N, C-alpha and C positions, 0 to 999 in steps of 0.2 A: 351261520351254519358252523357245524363242528368239522373237524378234520375228516372224521369218519364219513359224514354226510357229503363232504366235498369229493372225497375219493370215490364213493359209490356213484355220484352223479357223473363225475368225469370218466370213470371206467365204462359207464353205460354209453357215453357219447363219443369216446375217444377210440383210437386204434388199439385192438386187443393185443395182449402179450402172447408169447414172449417177443421181446425186441433183442436185437443183437448188433454188435459191431463187428461185421466180418473182417477177416484179415486180408491183406493183399493191397496192392497199389490202386486197384480200381475203386476201392472203397475209402480213399482220401484224396483230397485235392490239395496241391501245394500252391499257395499263393504268395505274393510279395508280403513278407512279414509273418507268415505262418502257414499252418496246415489246417485243413478242415476235415474232420472225420465224419462219415456218414453213418447213421444208425438206421437199420432197416427192421421191417416187421419180422421177416424170416428169411432163411437162406434161399437165395435166388430171386427175392423181391427186387424189382429194378427201381422202385420209387423210395427214396429215403424219407423217413419220418422227421428226422431232426439232423441238423448240421451242427457239429460241435467244433468250435475253433481251438487250435493249439497256437499259443501266442507267436512263437518263433521257432526256429531250428532247435534251440535249446529246450523249448517247451513241448516237444513232440510227445515225449512220454506223459507229460502232465496232461496234454490234450487227449491222448489215447485213454488214459486213466478216467478222465472226466467223461468221455464218451461211454466207457464201460460202466461207470457208476449210473449215468442216465439210462443205459440199456437195461438196468436192473429195476427200474421203476415199477413196471407191472408186477414183478415177482415180490418186491417190498410192499407194494399195495396189498397184495393177496395175503402176505404174512400179517400185515397190521389188521386186515379184516378178520382173520382167524384169531388174532389176539383179542379183538373186540368180542368176539364170540366167547372166548375163554373168560374174559371179563365178566360176562353176564353169568356164565356157569359158575365161576368162583365166588361171585358175590351171593349166588343162591346157596353155596356150600358153607359160607362163613358161619352162619348161625346154626348149623346143623349138628353140634356136638362134636366138633373137631378139636383136638388138643390145642391148648392156648399158643404153643410155639408155632403151630401151622397157621392159626389166626393171624398172628403178628407178621409172619412171613407174608402170608397172603395180602394183608393190609398194605404192607410196604410196596409190594409188586403192583397192586391195583392203584395206589397213589401215584406211583411213578408213570404207569401206563396212561392214567387219566390226565396227568399233567402234560405228557407228551402229545396228547390228542387234542389239546385245546386250540 
């Protein structure tokens, strides 16, 4: 399966976005050796989707940043699916009499996009 097919399948089966890492002490748990951040479906949702560890007291910001990155997954998937649709549209335009510099730029963008989606 391709990355795009995997994303479509998992979005259909998984928890819809947006996800978030709410601020506040009730949304993190401090344990021996580190802190665990909770990612939730939406504000006020009491059940976390994912727990993200921060390694130790020095790694709290790193753990919070990792939790923020994970919470962006649904938005990033949506952007990638939109780019996939643009891939198809741009592919259809390449042979339609566009100037050569546009063709070259479009081909480079399509090559990079397709490589990232393998």
